[in-house]
Structure formats: C-alpha cells, structure tokens
C-alpha positions in Angstrom: 139.5 108.4 106.9 139.2 105.2 109.0 137.5 102.1 107.6 133.7 102.0 108.2 132.6 99.3 110.7 129.2 97.8 109.7 127.0 96.2 112.3 125.0 94.8 109.4 124.3 95.6 105.8 121.5 93.4 104.5 119.1 93.6 101.5 115.7 92.0 102.1 112.5 91.7 100.1 109.6 93.5 101.8 105.9 94.1 101.3 104.6 97.6 101.9 101.0 98.7 102.3 100.0 102.3 102.1 96.8 103.3 103.8 95.1 106.6 104.7 92.1 107.0 106.8 90.3 109.7 108.8 89.8 109.4 112.5 87.5 111.5 114.6 90.2 114.1 115.2 92.9 113.5 112.6 94.0 111.9 109.4 96.4 108.9 109.4 98.7 108.3 106.4 100.6 105.1 107.1 103.2 103.0 105.4 103.2 99.4 106.8 106.3 97.4 106.0 106.4 93.7 106.5 109.6 91.7 106.4 111.2 88.8 108.2 113.6 91.3 110.0 111.3 92.0 113.0 110.1 88.6 114.0 106.6 88.9 112.6 106.1 92.5 113.6 105.5 95.4 111.2 107.4 98.6 110.8 104.6 101.2 110.8 105.5 104.7 109.5 103.2 107.7 110.0 104.1 109.8 107.0 102.4 112.9 108.3 104.2 113.0 111.7 107.5 111.5 110.5 107.3 108.9 113.3 107.6 105.1 113.2 107.5 102.1 115.4 108.0 98.4 115.1 104.6 97.0 116.1 103.2 93.5 117.0 100.1 92.4 118.8 102.0 92.5 122.1 102.9 96.2 121.6 99.2 97.1 121.0 98.4 95.7 124.5 101.2 97.9 126.1 99.6 100.9 127.8 100.8 104.2 126.4 102.9 102.6 123.6 101.2 104.2 120.6 100.6 107.4 122.5 104.3 107.8 123.1 105.6 106.4 119.7 103.3 108.6 117.6 102.8 111.5 120.0 99.0 110.9 120.1 96.2 111.7 122.5 94.5 108.7 124.1 91.5 109.0 121.8 93.7 109.2 118.6 95.8 106.3 119.8 92.7 104.2 120.3 91.6 104.8 116.7 95.0 103.8 115.4 95.1 100.8 117.8 91.7 99.7 116.5 93.0 99.8 112.9 96.3 98.1 113.7 94.5 95.2 115.4 93.0 94.4 112.0 96.4 94.0 110.3 98.8 92.8 113.0 
C-alpha cells in the first residue's frame, strides 16, 4: 500500500448550535458549526436531508443558493434564509 498523501489534517476548536424549527411547509433540524476555518462563514448541516453548505451573508444574497444546496422550494428556502440572516 502506498503512503497516504494528506492535503491537510488539522484539529480545531469549534462551536456548534443545534436548532430545530417548523416552517410553513417543513421542519428544519440544523447543526450550525462555527470555526475559523471558513473565514467567518458557518457550516450549516440540515440533519433531516443530509445536506450541508458553508454559508455567509454573501451566500444568502446569492439567488438560488439555498434552493440548490438544500434542495428546497423557493418558499422553504426563504424561511431558512430568514432564519439564517439572524445568525450569520
């Protein structure tokens, strides 16, 4: 077996917030991970859909970003976007 080539192998302290809320159409169960790794952005995991994205304020302004990242309808994405504006 050849030697493993690491691009990086870091251990970092993180802060994780778990939050669950009901939207008009669906439930959101999120794990929001903050670290210095992503230049002030958060790693937002949707536990129910097994999807995640690295999100900052600029990403929330990007048309279709949440819809694509989390496979959401426009209405569901707007509810998630509204919540994320409060924490990003």
